SEPA-862555 format. One record per residue: x, y, z of N, C-alpha, C in turn; chain; residue in one letter. Coordinates in nm, 3 decimals. Atoms other than C-alpha are relative to their C-alpha. Layout:
! SEPA-862555
PT    n_px    n_py    n_pz   ca_px   ca_py   ca_pz    c_px    c_py    c_pz unit code
PT       X       Y       Z       X       Y       Z       X       Y       Z    A    A
...
This chain:
! SEPA-862555
PT    n_px    n_py    n_pz   ca_px   ca_py   ca_pz    c_px    c_py    c_pz unit code
PT   0.083  -0.120   0.000   0.000   0.000   0.000   0.086   0.125   0.000    A    M
PT  -0.090  -0.115  -0.006   0.281   0.241   0.086   0.068   0.020  -0.134    A    I
PT  -0.069  -0.012   0.127   0.469   0.164  -0.234  -0.093   0.050  -0.110    A    L
PT   0.095  -0.045   0.102   0.157   0.209  -0.448  -0.028   0.148   0.012    A    D
PT   0.033  -0.141  -0.020   0.070   0.543  -0.294   0.117   0.090  -0.032    A    S
PT  -0.115  -0.085   0.025   0.424   0.678  -0.312   0.034   0.004  -0.148    A    V
PT  -0.025  -0.001   0.144   0.473   0.569  -0.673  -0.100   0.090  -0.071    A    H
PT   0.101  -0.082   0.064   0.146   0.732  -0.769   0.021   0.146   0.032    A    T
PT  -0.016  -0.138  -0.043   0.220   1.045  -0.570   0.127   0.062  -0.055    A    F
PT  -0.127  -0.057   0.040   0.578   1.085  -0.673   0.019   0.012  -0.149    A    G
PT  -0.024  -0.003   0.143   0.564   1.012  -1.041  -0.125   0.031  -0.077    A    G
PT   0.114  -0.037   0.081   0.335   1.168  -1.295  -0.026  -0.109  -0.103    A    R
PT   0.036   0.098   0.100   0.146   0.936  -1.523  -0.016   0.066  -0.136    A    G
PT   0.024  -0.058   0.131   0.011   1.011  -1.869  -0.063   0.138   0.014    A    S
PT   0.053  -0.136  -0.002  -0.098   1.360  -1.963  -0.150   0.000   0.025    A    A
PT   0.140  -0.012  -0.034  -0.434   1.470  -1.828  -0.050   0.136  -0.043    A    S
PT   0.060  -0.128   0.034  -0.675   1.742  -1.931   0.004   0.097   0.118    A    R
PT  -0.008  -0.085  -0.118  -0.652   1.870  -1.576   0.134   0.072   0.012    A    L
PT  -0.131  -0.066  -0.007  -0.289   1.969  -1.637  -0.008   0.147  -0.040    A    D
PT   0.015  -0.140   0.039  -0.417   2.293  -1.790  -0.051   0.087   0.115    A    A
PT   0.053  -0.074  -0.115  -0.564   2.391  -1.451   0.113   0.035   0.095    A    I
PT  -0.100  -0.044  -0.097  -0.358   2.588  -1.201   0.002  -0.094   0.121    A    D
PT  -0.007   0.090  -0.116  -0.230   2.366  -0.917  -0.072   0.054   0.123    A    P
PT   0.072  -0.059  -0.113  -0.371   2.612  -0.661  -0.149  -0.028  -0.010    A    R
PT   0.142   0.024   0.022  -0.715   2.575  -0.813  -0.037  -0.146   0.029    A    C
PT   0.028   0.142  -0.021  -0.694   2.196  -0.806   0.001  -0.036   0.147    A    R
PT  -0.006   0.028  -0.145  -0.592   2.186  -0.439  -0.121   0.058   0.072    A    V
PT   0.114  -0.066  -0.066  -0.863   2.434  -0.334  -0.130  -0.075  -0.030    A    I
PT   0.122   0.071   0.038  -1.136   2.251  -0.528  -0.010  -0.137   0.067    A    C
PT   0.001   0.132  -0.062  -1.036   1.910  -0.397  -0.026   0.010   0.150    A    A
PT   0.022  -0.018  -0.144  -1.023   2.036  -0.037  -0.144   0.038   0.029    A    L
PT   0.140  -0.039  -0.017  -1.364   2.202  -0.072  -0.093  -0.119  -0.016    A    C
PT   0.084   0.117   0.023  -1.516   1.884  -0.213   0.012  -0.100   0.115    A    F
PT  -0.021   0.098  -0.108  -1.360   1.662   0.057  -0.070   0.044   0.128    A    A
PT   0.065  -0.050  -0.121  -1.486   1.884   0.340  -0.152  -0.010  -0.012    A    L
PT   0.145   0.008   0.019  -1.836   1.893   0.191  -0.050  -0.143   0.013    A    T
PT   0.041   0.141  -0.007  -1.859   1.516   0.146   0.012  -0.053   0.143    A    I
PT  -0.016   0.045  -0.139  -1.727   1.460   0.500  -0.110   0.054   0.089    A    A
PT   0.101  -0.062  -0.086  -1.995   1.691   0.639  -0.140  -0.057  -0.022    A    A
PT   0.134   0.050   0.027  -2.300   1.542   0.467  -0.011  -0.146   0.043    A    I
PT   0.016   0.136  -0.049  -2.454   1.215   0.582  -0.125  -0.070  -0.048    A    G
PT   0.119   0.064   0.055  -2.753   1.124   0.366   0.033  -0.064  -0.134    A    T
PT  -0.025   0.073   0.125  -2.765   0.879   0.078  -0.034   0.082  -0.124    A    A
PT   0.026  -0.081   0.121  -2.937   1.117  -0.172   0.109   0.103  -0.027    A    P
PT  -0.105  -0.099   0.019  -2.672   1.384  -0.111   0.129  -0.066  -0.049    A    A
PT  -0.120   0.071   0.046  -2.391   1.129  -0.153  -0.015  -0.047  -0.144    A    L
PT   0.023   0.040   0.139  -2.552   1.003  -0.473   0.023   0.118  -0.095    A    A
PT  -0.024  -0.119   0.081  -2.553   1.358  -0.608   0.149   0.036   0.000    A    A
PT  -0.143  -0.030  -0.008  -2.194   1.403  -0.486   0.087  -0.096  -0.079    A    G
PT  -0.078   0.097   0.076  -2.084   1.096  -0.681   0.009   0.036  -0.148    A    S
PT   0.001  -0.037   0.142  -2.157   1.265  -1.016   0.134   0.062  -0.040    A    V
PT  -0.126  -0.068   0.034  -1.848   1.485  -1.009   0.120  -0.096  -0.004    A    L
PT  -0.108   0.099   0.011  -1.603   1.200  -0.926  -0.011  -0.089  -0.123    A    P
PT   0.017   0.080   0.122  -1.754   0.994  -1.209   0.042   0.078  -0.124    A    L
PT  -0.044  -0.083   0.113  -1.698   1.285  -1.448   0.152   0.007  -0.006    A    C
PT  -0.147  -0.003  -0.002  -1.334   1.303  -1.336   0.058  -0.133  -0.047    A    L
PT  -0.048   0.131   0.045  -1.294   0.928  -1.394  -0.009  -0.013  -0.151    A    L
PT   0.021   0.013   0.144  -1.430   0.956  -1.748   0.074   0.105  -0.081    A    C
PT  -0.060  -0.112   0.073  -1.236   1.271  -1.835   0.114  -0.043  -0.090    A    M
PT  -0.119   0.040   0.075  -0.915   1.099  -1.949  -0.011  -0.139  -0.061    A    D
PT   0.016   0.131   0.060  -1.063   0.778  -2.083   0.062  -0.110   0.085    A    G
PT  -0.059   0.114  -0.070  -0.864   0.468  -1.994   0.136   0.031   0.061    A    R
PT  -0.135  -0.032  -0.049  -0.539   0.649  -1.909  -0.001   0.013   0.151    A    S
PT  -0.014  -0.009  -0.144  -0.442   0.594  -1.549  -0.106  -0.076   0.078    A    G
PT   0.107   0.069  -0.072  -0.748   0.382  -1.465   0.056  -0.117   0.081    A    I
PT  -0.055   0.116  -0.073  -0.539   0.078  -1.368   0.070   0.043   0.128    A    S
PT  -0.065  -0.049  -0.121  -0.324   0.277  -1.127  -0.099   0.052   0.102    A    G
PT   0.103  -0.051  -0.090  -0.631   0.448  -0.983  -0.075  -0.114   0.067    A    L
PT   0.069   0.116  -0.058  -0.804   0.114  -0.934   0.086  -0.068   0.105    A    A
PT  -0.090   0.059  -0.098  -0.497  -0.021  -0.755   0.003   0.082   0.129    A    R
PT   0.001  -0.086  -0.117  -0.493   0.279  -0.523  -0.131  -0.012   0.077    A    M
PT   0.129   0.012  -0.068  -0.865   0.250  -0.450  -0.014  -0.135   0.071    A    L
PT   0.004   0.130  -0.068  -0.826  -0.120  -0.370   0.081   0.004   0.129    A    S
PT  -0.078  -0.014  -0.122  -0.555  -0.028  -0.119  -0.075   0.080   0.104    A    S
PT   0.078  -0.081  -0.093  -0.776   0.239   0.035  -0.113  -0.081   0.061    A    V
PT   0.116   0.076  -0.049  -1.069   0.000   0.065   0.038  -0.114   0.094    A    N
PT  -0.041   0.097  -0.101  -0.862  -0.243   0.268  -0.026   0.052   0.140    A    K
PT   0.027  -0.061  -0.130  -0.902   0.003   0.555  -0.149  -0.002   0.030    A    V
PT   0.145  -0.006  -0.021  -1.279   0.019   0.501  -0.057  -0.132   0.051    A    S
PT   0.047   0.128  -0.053  -1.306  -0.350   0.591  -0.018   0.007   0.151    A    V
PT   0.012  -0.015  -0.145  -1.253  -0.248   0.954  -0.136   0.057   0.037    A    I
PT   0.132  -0.059  -0.028  -1.562  -0.025   0.948  -0.112  -0.097  -0.034    A    A
PT   0.105   0.093   0.042  -1.763  -0.289   0.763  -0.017  -0.116   0.098    A    L
PT   0.006   0.112  -0.095  -1.681  -0.551   1.028  -0.045   0.047   0.139    A    V
PT   0.021  -0.037  -0.140  -1.688  -0.358   1.356  -0.123   0.088   0.023    A    F
PT   0.116  -0.087  -0.023  -1.961  -0.096   1.308  -0.130  -0.077   0.015    A    L
PT   0.124   0.076  -0.023  -2.245  -0.349   1.262  -0.004  -0.073   0.134    A    P
PT  -0.004   0.072  -0.127  -2.130  -0.519   1.583  -0.006   0.094   0.121    A    L
PT  -0.012  -0.091  -0.115  -2.080  -0.209   1.802  -0.096   0.118  -0.006    A    T
PT   0.084  -0.119   0.014  -2.318   0.057   1.666  -0.136  -0.025   0.064    A    Y
PT   0.133   0.020  -0.061  -2.642   0.107   1.865  -0.111   0.004  -0.104    A    P
PT   0.113   0.001   0.092  -2.978   0.047   1.702  -0.069  -0.135  -0.002    A    G
PT   0.072   0.127   0.013  -3.211  -0.232   1.593   0.096  -0.111  -0.041    A    N
PT  -0.094   0.108   0.023  -3.037  -0.567   1.594  -0.069  -0.121  -0.061    A    R
PT   0.043   0.124   0.063  -3.074  -0.877   1.382   0.089  -0.112   0.051    A    I
PT  -0.074   0.114  -0.056  -2.972  -1.217   1.524   0.074   0.039   0.128    A    F
PT  -0.048  -0.038  -0.133  -2.904  -1.046   1.861   0.128   0.083   0.001    A    M
PT  -0.128  -0.071  -0.006  -2.576  -0.883   1.759   0.025   0.090  -0.122    A    F
PT  -0.026  -0.074   0.123  -2.597  -0.736   1.404  -0.087   0.126  -0.003    A    F
PT   0.071  -0.127  -0.001  -2.692  -0.365   1.396  -0.025   0.046  -0.144    A    S
PT   0.035  -0.048   0.133  -2.878  -0.246   1.086   0.053   0.142  -0.021    A    V
PT  -0.052  -0.137   0.010  -2.790   0.119   1.157   0.152   0.002  -0.013    A    E
PT  -0.145   0.008   0.011  -2.427   0.018   1.200   0.045  -0.037  -0.140    A    G
PT  -0.034   0.037   0.137  -2.419  -0.152   0.861  -0.025   0.115  -0.096    A    A
PT   0.029  -0.116   0.086  -2.583   0.152   0.700   0.107   0.108   0.016    A    Y
PT  -0.105  -0.100  -0.023  -2.330   0.385   0.862   0.132  -0.042  -0.062    A    T
PT  -0.123   0.050   0.060  -2.041   0.164   0.750   0.000   0.017  -0.151    A    A
PT   0.010  -0.018   0.146  -2.165   0.171   0.390   0.013   0.147  -0.040    A    L
PT  -0.015  -0.142   0.028  -2.195   0.550   0.404   0.146   0.044   0.011    A    L
PT  -0.141  -0.035  -0.018  -1.838   0.578   0.534   0.083  -0.049  -0.118    A    I
PT  -0.075   0.055   0.114  -1.705   0.352   0.258  -0.031   0.079  -0.127    A    I
PT   0.040  -0.081   0.115  -1.902   0.550   0.000   0.073   0.134   0.000    A    W
PT  -0.071  -0.127  -0.012  -1.758   0.878   0.127   0.149  -0.017  -0.028    A    K
PT  -0.143   0.023   0.017  -1.408   0.734   0.139   0.038  -0.015  -0.146    A    L
PT  -0.033   0.025   0.139  -1.418   0.623  -0.222  -0.014   0.123  -0.088    A    N
PT   0.017  -0.116   0.087  -1.556   0.939  -0.380   0.099   0.112   0.037    A    I
PT  -0.103  -0.097  -0.038  -1.321   1.161  -0.177   0.135  -0.043  -0.055    A    I
PT  -0.128   0.051   0.050  -1.028   0.937  -0.276   0.013   0.023  -0.150    A    S
PT  -0.005  -0.022   0.145  -1.118   0.960  -0.646   0.033   0.145  -0.031    A    V
PT  -0.024  -0.141   0.027  -1.126   1.340  -0.637   0.142   0.040   0.040    A    V
PT  -0.135  -0.035  -0.043  -0.803   1.369  -0.438   0.106  -0.061  -0.093    A    L
PT  -0.096   0.063   0.089  -0.623   1.122  -0.664   0.006   0.068  -0.136    A    L
PT   0.003  -0.063   0.132  -0.735   1.290  -0.985   0.041   0.146   0.003    A    K
PT  -0.024  -0.144  -0.005  -0.708   1.651  -0.869   0.135   0.037   0.060    A    M
PT  -0.120  -0.039  -0.075  -0.411   1.653  -0.632   0.116  -0.097  -0.023    A    V
PT  -0.108   0.097   0.006  -0.211   1.331  -0.636   0.060  -0.010  -0.139    A    V
PT  -0.050   0.012   0.137  -0.184   1.323  -1.016   0.096   0.112  -0.038    A    S
PT  -0.094  -0.108   0.030   0.011   1.652  -1.007   0.144  -0.040   0.030    A    M
PT  -0.134   0.036  -0.042   0.308   1.476  -0.850   0.046   0.088   0.114    A    G
PT  -0.049  -0.072  -0.117   0.512   1.596  -0.556   0.045   0.140  -0.035    A    I
PT  -0.043  -0.134   0.040   0.656   1.890  -0.751  -0.119   0.094  -0.019    A    A
PT   0.119  -0.081   0.018   0.312   2.015  -0.848  -0.066   0.038   0.130    A    G
PT   0.057  -0.030  -0.132   0.182   1.987  -0.493   0.084   0.103   0.073    A    V
PT  -0.089  -0.099  -0.063   0.486   2.176  -0.368  -0.022   0.139  -0.059    A    N
PT   0.025  -0.130   0.063   0.424   2.454  -0.623  -0.133   0.059   0.047    A    D
PT   0.131  -0.048  -0.044   0.058   2.474  -0.521   0.005   0.052   0.143    A    A
PT  -0.009  -0.044  -0.140   0.137   2.496  -0.150   0.082   0.128   0.013    A    L
PT  -0.080  -0.122  -0.004   0.405   2.757  -0.214  -0.080   0.120  -0.049    A    A
PT   0.082  -0.109   0.053   0.165   2.967  -0.423  -0.111   0.039   0.098    A    A
PT   0.102  -0.027  -0.101  -0.093   2.938  -0.142   0.061   0.052   0.131    A    L
PT  -0.071  -0.062  -0.113   0.169   3.083   0.100   0.015  -0.093   0.119    A    R
PT  -0.032   0.091  -0.109   0.229   2.768   0.302   0.147   0.017   0.038    A    F
PT  -0.140  -0.020  -0.043   0.551   2.785   0.512   0.095  -0.094  -0.072    A    P
PT  -0.101   0.080   0.070   0.868   2.658   0.348   0.035  -0.125   0.079    A    A
PT  -0.034   0.118  -0.081   0.937   2.424   0.641  -0.105  -0.110  -0.019    A    K
PT   0.105   0.100   0.022   0.601   2.252   0.590   0.016  -0.066  -0.136    A    L
PT  -0.019   0.057   0.134   0.668   2.207   0.218   0.123  -0.089  -0.004    A    R
PT  -0.120   0.083  -0.006   1.016   2.075   0.288  -0.030  -0.133   0.070    A    M
PT   0.037   0.122  -0.072   0.869   1.827   0.537  -0.079  -0.094  -0.091    A    L
PT   0.078   0.082   0.092   0.622   1.708   0.274   0.088  -0.068  -0.104    A    L
PT  -0.088   0.055   0.103   0.890   1.662   0.008   0.092  -0.109   0.055    A    L
PT  -0.093   0.096  -0.058   1.135   1.485   0.237  -0.073  -0.125   0.048    A    L
PT   0.076   0.117  -0.047   0.867   1.261   0.390  -0.036  -0.091  -0.116    A    T
PT   0.036   0.080   0.118   0.747   1.149   0.047   0.122  -0.073  -0.056    A    T
PT  -0.123   0.059   0.053   1.104   1.087  -0.069   0.047  -0.117   0.085    A    R
PT  -0.062   0.101  -0.085   1.217   0.887   0.232  -0.096  -0.110   0.043    A    Y
PT   0.094   0.112  -0.016   0.898   0.690   0.283   0.019  -0.101  -0.113    A    V
PT  -0.025   0.089   0.114   0.963   0.553  -0.065   0.129  -0.079   0.020    A    F
PT  -0.128   0.069  -0.020   1.327   0.473   0.014  -0.009  -0.104   0.111    A    L
PT   0.013   0.094  -0.111   1.236   0.311   0.346  -0.082  -0.122  -0.041    A    L
PT   0.083   0.112   0.044   0.960   0.101   0.191   0.075  -0.089  -0.098    A    A
PT  -0.077   0.078   0.097   1.189  -0.006  -0.094   0.106  -0.084   0.070    A    D
PT  -0.103   0.074  -0.072   1.465  -0.106   0.146  -0.061  -0.114   0.082    A    R
PT   0.066   0.105  -0.077   1.226  -0.299   0.371  -0.043  -0.115  -0.091    A    M
PT   0.042   0.104   0.093   1.088  -0.484   0.069   0.120  -0.084  -0.044    A    S
PT  -0.119   0.074   0.041   1.442  -0.578  -0.044   0.051  -0.090   0.112    A    A
PT  -0.050   0.081  -0.113   1.539  -0.701   0.305  -0.093  -0.118   0.029    A    M
PT   0.094   0.111  -0.019   1.222  -0.909   0.336   0.025  -0.109  -0.104    A    V
PT  -0.031   0.098   0.104   1.302  -1.075   0.002   0.130  -0.072   0.030    A    R
PT  -0.128   0.064  -0.034   1.660  -1.138   0.121  -0.019  -0.105   0.109    A    A
PT   0.026   0.097  -0.108   1.533  -1.309   0.438  -0.072  -0.122  -0.055    A    I
PT   0.074   0.113   0.057   1.289  -1.523   0.238   0.089  -0.089  -0.085    A    D
PT  -0.090   0.080   0.084   1.568  -1.633   0.002   0.104  -0.074   0.082    A    L
PT  -0.109   0.060  -0.076   1.832  -1.703   0.266  -0.050  -0.094   0.111    A    R
PT   0.053   0.085  -0.108   1.610  -1.854   0.537  -0.150  -0.017  -0.018    A    A
PT   0.145   0.013   0.027   1.275  -1.957   0.388  -0.076  -0.081   0.105    A    P
PT   0.066   0.088  -0.097   1.204  -2.208   0.667   0.003   0.056   0.142    A    D
PT  -0.008  -0.059  -0.133   1.250  -1.965   0.958  -0.141   0.016   0.058    A    T
PT   0.130  -0.006  -0.065   0.959  -1.995   1.203   0.018   0.032   0.147    A    R
PT   0.002  -0.018  -0.145   0.863  -1.907   1.558   0.083   0.117   0.050    A    G
PT  -0.077  -0.107  -0.062   1.088  -1.703   1.786   0.118   0.044  -0.085    A    K
PT  -0.113  -0.036   0.085   1.377  -1.717   1.543  -0.042   0.097  -0.110    A    K
PT   0.050  -0.091   0.103   1.165  -1.548   1.277  -0.023   0.139   0.059    A    A
PT   0.020  -0.130  -0.065   1.066  -1.273   1.522   0.132   0.072   0.023    A    Y
PT  -0.131  -0.062  -0.021   1.432  -1.213   1.611   0.060   0.049  -0.131    A    R
PT  -0.054  -0.039   0.131   1.526  -1.204   1.244  -0.063   0.129  -0.049    A    T
PT   0.068  -0.121   0.047   1.264  -0.944   1.157   0.029   0.118   0.091    A    Y
PT  -0.038  -0.108  -0.090   1.351  -0.742   1.468   0.137   0.056  -0.036    A    A
PT  -0.132  -0.046   0.044   1.714  -0.728   1.355  -0.010   0.077  -0.132    A    C
PT   0.018  -0.068   0.128   1.600  -0.630   1.006  -0.053   0.142   0.022    A    M
PT   0.057  -0.132  -0.027   1.390  -0.340   1.140   0.103   0.091   0.067    A    I
PT  -0.103  -0.080  -0.066   1.670  -0.225   1.370   0.107   0.047  -0.096    A    G
PT  -0.100  -0.039   0.100   1.923  -0.228   1.085  -0.053   0.108  -0.092    A    T
PT   0.060  -0.101   0.087   1.683  -0.032   0.866  -0.008   0.136   0.068    A    T
PT   0.008  -0.127  -0.072   1.632   0.233   1.135   0.137   0.065   0.015    A    L
PT  -0.136  -0.056  -0.009   2.009   0.272   1.181   0.041   0.063  -0.133    A    V
PT  -0.033  -0.056   0.132   2.057   0.319   0.806  -0.084   0.124  -0.029    A    H
PT   0.086  -0.118   0.022   1.762   0.563   0.803   0.055   0.121   0.073    A    S
PT  -0.058  -0.111  -0.074   1.923   0.776   1.073   0.125   0.054  -0.071    A    A
PT  -0.120  -0.043   0.073   2.250   0.783   0.876  -0.038   0.076  -0.127    A    D
PT   0.044  -0.068   0.123   2.068   0.878   0.555  -0.061   0.137   0.032    A    R
PT   0.057  -0.129  -0.039   1.878   1.155   0.738   0.110   0.102   0.030    A    A
PT  -0.112  -0.091  -0.028   2.207   1.303   0.860   0.065   0.048  -0.130    A    A
PT  -0.058  -0.039   0.128   2.347   1.299   0.505  -0.093   0.093  -0.078    A    R
PT   0.095  -0.088   0.067   2.028   1.458   0.372   0.005   0.140   0.059    A    A
PT  -0.011  -0.131  -0.065   2.059   1.737   0.628   0.125   0.074  -0.048    A    S
PT  -0.122  -0.063   0.051   2.418   1.804   0.519  -0.016   0.046  -0.145    A    L
PT   0.021  -0.036   0.140   2.313   1.804   0.153  -0.084   0.127  -0.013    A    A
PT   0.085  -0.120   0.004   2.041   2.063   0.221   0.080   0.123   0.040    A    I
PT  -0.082  -0.113  -0.043   2.288   2.285   0.406   0.099   0.042  -0.108    A    E
PT  -0.096  -0.031   0.107   2.540   2.261   0.120  -0.068   0.069  -0.119    A    C
PT   0.071  -0.060   0.112   2.273   2.368  -0.129  -0.067   0.133   0.036    A    R
PT   0.054  -0.130  -0.037   2.180   2.683   0.061  -0.117  -0.004   0.093    A    G
PT   0.111   0.009  -0.094   1.928   2.557   0.312  -0.135   0.001  -0.069    A    G
PT   0.135   0.000   0.056   1.557   2.610   0.257  -0.012   0.092  -0.120    A    M
PT   0.009  -0.093   0.111   1.615   2.901   0.020   0.039  -0.063  -0.133    A    N
PT  -0.042   0.065   0.123   1.790   2.678  -0.231  -0.057  -0.139  -0.017    A    G
PT   0.051   0.137   0.002   1.584   2.369  -0.165  -0.088  -0.028  -0.121    A    F
PT   0.091   0.022   0.112   1.314   2.410  -0.428  -0.034   0.132  -0.065    A    S
PT   0.038  -0.118   0.076   1.235   2.659  -0.701  -0.141  -0.022  -0.053    A    Q
PT   0.139   0.015   0.040   0.869   2.721  -0.774  -0.031   0.094  -0.115    A    I
PT   0.049  -0.083   0.111   0.687   2.858  -1.076  -0.148   0.025   0.024    A    V
PT   0.138  -0.036  -0.027   0.363   3.044  -1.001  -0.067   0.035  -0.133    A    I
PT   0.071  -0.022   0.124   0.121   3.027  -1.293  -0.103   0.112   0.015    A    R
PT   0.101  -0.105  -0.001  -0.126   3.296  -1.390  -0.139  -0.061   0.012    A    E
PT   0.137   0.048  -0.023  -0.482   3.246  -1.268  -0.086   0.041  -0.120    A    W
PT   0.075  -0.027   0.123  -0.709   3.218  -1.574  -0.150  -0.018   0.022    A    T
PT   0.145   0.018  -0.008  -1.080   3.210  -1.648  -0.037  -0.147   0.018    A    R
PT   0.025   0.143  -0.016  -1.061   2.833  -1.670   0.005  -0.040   0.147    A    R
PT  -0.010   0.029  -0.143  -0.952   2.821  -1.306  -0.120   0.055   0.077    A    D
PT   0.119  -0.056  -0.064  -1.233   3.054  -1.201  -0.122  -0.087  -0.028    A    W
PT   0.116   0.082   0.037  -1.482   2.834  -1.388  -0.002  -0.130   0.082    A    A
PT  -0.004   0.124  -0.076  -1.363   2.516  -1.215  -0.032   0.025   0.147    A    L
PT   0.032  -0.033  -0.140  -1.374   2.680  -0.871  -0.149   0.026   0.016    A    C
PT   0.144  -0.027  -0.006  -1.727   2.799  -0.945  -0.081  -0.128  -0.005    A    T
PT   0.070   0.129   0.010  -1.836   2.449  -1.048   0.006  -0.075   0.132    A    I
PT  -0.013   0.073  -0.127  -1.698   2.294  -0.729  -0.075   0.070   0.112    A    F
PT   0.072  -0.072  -0.103  -1.847   2.570  -0.514  -0.150  -0.022  -0.011    A    L
PT   0.143   0.025   0.020  -2.193   2.532  -0.667  -0.036  -0.144   0.035    A    L
PT   0.024   0.140  -0.034  -2.163   2.155  -0.631  -0.008  -0.018   0.152    A    N
PT   0.000   0.010  -0.146  -2.082   2.192  -0.260  -0.127   0.060   0.060    A    S
PT   0.123  -0.063  -0.049  -2.375   2.430  -0.206  -0.121  -0.090  -0.023    A    I
PT   0.113   0.090   0.032  -2.616   2.190  -0.378  -0.001  -0.123   0.091    A    C
PT  -0.007   0.118  -0.088  -2.493   1.896  -0.170  -0.042   0.034   0.141    A    L
PT   0.041  -0.042  -0.135  -2.537   2.088   0.155  -0.151   0.019   0.006    A    V
PT   0.145  -0.018   0.004  -2.891   2.185   0.053  -0.072  -0.133  -0.002    A    I
PT   0.061   0.132   0.005  -2.974   1.825  -0.033   0.007  -0.073   0.133    A    L
PT  -0.016   0.068  -0.129  -2.838   1.699   0.298  -0.091   0.059   0.107    A    S
PT   0.089  -0.062  -0.098  -3.053   1.948   0.488  -0.145  -0.028  -0.029    A    L
């Protein structure tokens, strides 16, 4: 799951029609949509809110659909927790003494919200890549330290996940029959070694940033001109949010 998300976030896929939109506009629209969907809680409003994500899915045809489907499958692994525990713990009318109908309905609403928010965030924000997100945050006057934290976290989560995957494969090849306490000790040593190497790499990254001029020389941004197309997209998302709030009320 980590590798899928980092690969999708860090590397741009095929060209999209959304590339003509200013990164600031894409971040603002996606955030507005996510907050609206999180606030509403009725099925008719969510059905109306699903129209915009479906339009985003169909915008670029088949390009990127496989990667998006892989990401959504990873996201929905978390939703299994809600689908299992909410029907058992949520108050309300019960079937077979333990299954809550209201809990199952709430779990389905949460999964529905999770998927449509994920589609919009993946198409509007994640598809820009880490450089595009950094440019958008810089243009929106986010602090340089926060942007640096985002860039470095994305970079080193990928490196850490890649190294862990390589070490797990090495253990499986060299000791495929390891079981029980010996296996736990082996994996504990693997994690400890990875953390030591991570601390060393973090120190070298800090020195590299200082040699390049600190935060001032860390990243160069290009602020695009806000166009009518950006205003139009913001208006569409704003009207969509207003309509969803009215429907939920």
